[in-house]
N, C-alpha and C positions, 0 to 999 in steps of 0.2 A: 479747783482750778484742772490739775493733772489727770485728775478723774475725769472731766469730761473728753479730753481727746484721747482714751481707750476707747470711745463710741465708734462705731462704723465711719459716718457722715464725714469725722472729720479724720480719720485714718484715711480716707479715700478722696476725700476734696480739698481738705484746709493743710495738712500737714505737710503733702508732697509740696505745695506751692511756699508754704512759710519754712519749709526748710531750704528748698533751692531760692527763695527771694534773701532770707538770713545770709546766705553763703555770699552770694553774688554782691548781698550791699559794700560789703568790706570798706576801704576807706575812700577811695576815690567817691563812690555812689553817695556815700551817708553823708560826705563833705559837701555833695552836692557840683564837686567839680565835674564829674562824668558827665552829667546832666547839660551842664554848660557846653563843654566840649561837644557833643554829640547831638543836640536839639539846639537848647536858648539861643546859642551864636547863629541859628538859623529862623529866627525871629520868632515871634508869638505864634504865627498860625502853621511857620515851616515846622517848627518844633514838634506841635502838635500831630501835623501829618507825620513825623519822622516815629515818633512815639506808637503811632499806629502801625506802620512799617513793623517796626523793633517788635511790637504785639503778636502781631500775624506771622512773622519767623519764629517768634520764640513758642506760640502757641501750637504751631505745626508740628516743629522739630520734636517739643517734648511732648506730645500726644504719641508722635511715633516711637519716641524712646522708651515712653513708658511701655505701650503696647507691643514693642519687641523684646523687653525686660520681662515682661510679662508671661508672654507665647512663649519663649525658650526659657523660662524660669532661671533668666540669667541676672541676678542681682549685685553683682559687682563688677567692676567695667573689663576686667579680667577675660570673663566668661562672656562680658557680651560682645566683645569684641572680635573673639574668639569664632562665635559665631557669625559674625558680619564680614569679618575680614580673613579668617581663615590664618594661616600663617602672618598674615601682616598684620595681626595684631599685635605687635611690639611698638609698630609705628606710634599708634597712641599712647603707649606707654612713656616712650623717649620724650614725647610734646609735653605729657602731662607732669611729669618728674621737673622738667624746665619750671613751666609754669606753677607748678607748686614750690618750687624753692624761692622763684619770686616772689609769690602773694606771702609766705611766710615772713621771709625778710623785711618786705615791707610793714607787714602787720606789727612785726615785732617792734620796728622802727617809729610806727606811729605811735603804737600806744605807749612806749615810753616815753614819747613828744608829748603827748594829751596828758598824762599823769603828772609831769613834770610843771608843763605850762598852766595848767588849770588848775592843778592841789599841789602845788610844789614837792611831790616827791620826787625822789633821786629817778631818772633816767633808768639806772639797772634794775632798781627794784620795781619799776613799771614793766620791765621783760621779766621779771621773775613773778609777778603778779600774773600775768599772761600765761608765762609756763605752768604756772600751778594749776589756774584754773581750767586749762586746756587738757593738763593731764588727769584732773579728777574725772571731767567729763566721759574723755576716753575710756578711762577704768570702767566707767559704768557701763559701758557699751552702746550700740544703734538705738535702741529702744527711749533710754534716758538721754540721748542725745537728741533724739528727734522731737522728744518732748520740750526739752528744754530749748531748742531753737525756736519751737511754736511758740511756746509763752513768749521768749522775749522779743518774735517778731510783731506781737500784740502791744507791747508795750514800745516796741519802734513807731508802730501804726502811729498809737496816743501820741507820742513825741512829734511825728511828722506832722499831723494835723494840729496840734496846739499851735506848734510853728505857722502854720497856716492861717490859725484864726488869730493869732498875735499879731500876723502882718496886717491884713485884711480888716482889725479891728481898729486900728488907727487911722490918724488923717495923714490926707496927702499920697495915698495911697490908692489906685484906680485901675482895676482891672480892665475895664471899658475903654478907658484911653490907651491901655496899652496895645489892646488888639483894633483900637481904629486909626492909630497911625502904624501900623505896624507892616514892615516890609518882610516879605519871603523870600528869604535866600537859596539860590538853587543848591541842590547837591541832598536835601532833607532824605531824600528816600536812600540813597546808597549811604548815607550817614547812620539812619535808622538801622539797615541792613548790618552795616559794620560792629555796631553795636549790640545787637542778638548775637552775630557770630562771636564777638567779642567774650560774652558771658555763658552762652551755650557750651563752654569749653568743660565746665565745670559738673554739667550735666551728670556723666557717666559714673562721678563720684558718688552721687547721691542715691544710685539705685536701692539702696536698703531702706526707703522711705516707699516704696512703691508694692512691697512685699503681700501687701494687703489687697491689691487688688485683682478680681477674679475676674471679669468680663471684661470685652474689647471695649464695649461702651463706657466702663467706667477708666480706661488707661484713656481713653480720646478725651472726655469731660473732666478728666482730674488735669491732663495735660492744659487743656483751653485755660482753665481754671489757675492751674500755675502760673501761667502767664499774665494773667488778668493780676494776680497776688504780687509776682514782682514788680510789675511797671507802675502799680497804681502810686507810691512815695516818689516815681519819676514825673508822673503828672503832678501832682502837689507842690515839685519843686519848681516846674516848667512855668505854672500859672502864677506863682511866687517872684521867682526870675526876670520874667517878661518884663515886671513892671519896674524895674532899675535897669532895663535896656537902655545902650550897651554897657553901661558903666560896669556891670557885674560880669562882664565877658573876662576881664583880665585879672581878675581875682581867684587867688590860688586855693582861696577855700571859702565861697561863696555863701555860704549859711553864715557863718560866724562876721563876714562882712555885711550881711545885712541886719543882722542882729546888732550889730555896731551901729550902722547909720539909724537903727529905727529906737534905739535904746532898751532893747530886749535883756538887757543884763542880767535878768531874774531868769531868763529860760537858758542862758550859757551853758550852766552848772548841770543840769537835767541832760541837756544834750549832748554835753562832751560824755558823760555815765552813759547814755546811751551809746555813742559813740564805739565807747572801748568794750563796751559788750557786743558789738558787732564785728570787732575783730576777734573777739574769742569766738562769737559765731562761725566766723569764717574757717579759721583756723579748726577748731573739733570737729564742724562738718567735712572739710576735705581730708581730714586726717583718719576720719572714720572709713570715708571711702577707699582709702590706703590701707588701712587695714582690713578691710572686708576682702581686699583685693587679695591679701596675705592670705588670709583666713581661706581661703576659695582655692588656693594654691596647696595650701596644707591639706585640707581635706580631700583634694583629688590625689595627693601623692602619697601623705601619709595617714589619711584619715584621723586626724587630728584638727584641734583650733587654736589660735590664741588664748591664752590667760589673761585675763584683766588686768595683769601686773604687766605682762610684756605689751599689753594696747597702751599702758599710760609708758610706759618704758619707750615704746617708738614714738610717740608724741613728743616726748621731751626730746629726745633725740633728734627728732627731726628740725624741732623748735630750734636748738642749740646749734644745729649744723648751719641751717638756714640764717641765724645771727653770726656764726664764726665767716663765712662764706662773703656774706655781705660786707663786711671788713675787705676784703682783699679786691674789692670789685666787682664780685659776679654780678650781684644785680643789677651793677650797668651796662654788664656785656648783654644779660637776659633782657633787660628791659630794650635796649638799642634793636634787639631782634624779635620782638614783641609782633611787631607787623606779619613776620615771616610766619611766627610762630602761630596767629591767628589765622592765616590762609593755609598752615598747616591744618589746623581742625578742621576748617573746611573740605580738604581733601579726602583726609582720613575718618570722618566723623558724618559730617552733616550730607555731605554727595552720596556717598555710600548708604547710607542708613536711608536715605529720599527718594533711593533707586532701588539698590539690590535690597534692601531692609525692607520697602514697601512692598516689592514685590513679594518677597517669601512671605508676610504676613497676610497678603490678600489670595496670594494664589490658588 
């Protein structure tokens, strides 16, 4: 399986999208909560329209990001933003470190809870398992991480579609009825835009997956495909959730709630394993981006690079730091300011890229 991923087609068109999807899925996407919040709450049709808006934004920005990275050979976010913003590149670093700490803290907590609630494994042990696996992945470097995340993305797709089939294979669930009596809530386009913006923040951390792109056409097509790969599970969830509208809107973990409603207990364990794996994917994918940023700095200033042990040590330290900081309430503080952070990413990443960046590429 891993040998197939070495073929050029997979390296250009599958791996970038699979890695991006693997990192953005995390806890909120994987549990279905984000889909309910940003799409299902706007109705059956409104949710689909919102997903369409989100896809257009993701595809355009990812295509521009991949091409800007390829054109300037900027494969870590520090190099990328030095080209795009000059001395202002540090603004992105401040925002991404805050987001990075928040995501790691949330992932660690969620991973511990899943293993404790579903498998009876103590919370601390769950945290240590997450810590160990992420450390191993980062020890082996970017190529191994890209392949591992792509492989897990295939498993993720299989579980999501098994969930889809299980729901519509039973009695009393009708998709046609959901759309026949659907009401489209206003604001779906704005919600789709915000959802895309929310998830695009991690894209500059994942530039290591586009090193194989050789032409502008490849970069643009790869970005368009990546947007589709990332949002395909959202489409599956939307079609499932609208059949339980509006009851699903108030559920904290909509996927588990629907499984319970439909008696799909056999799927719960498989889904929990998949979800735990997505936490590892998100942590490892983001940490690899941080390691590449440090590598770029060391190569530029000292002509050296991080050793595998140093990479793993950074991963372990970052997760421990996030877990410790969350105990002091920093997760809550950052979470309250997350909306401001999202607009910050719009200001320092999306707008400059789609104006200055696109101009520099095409002039």
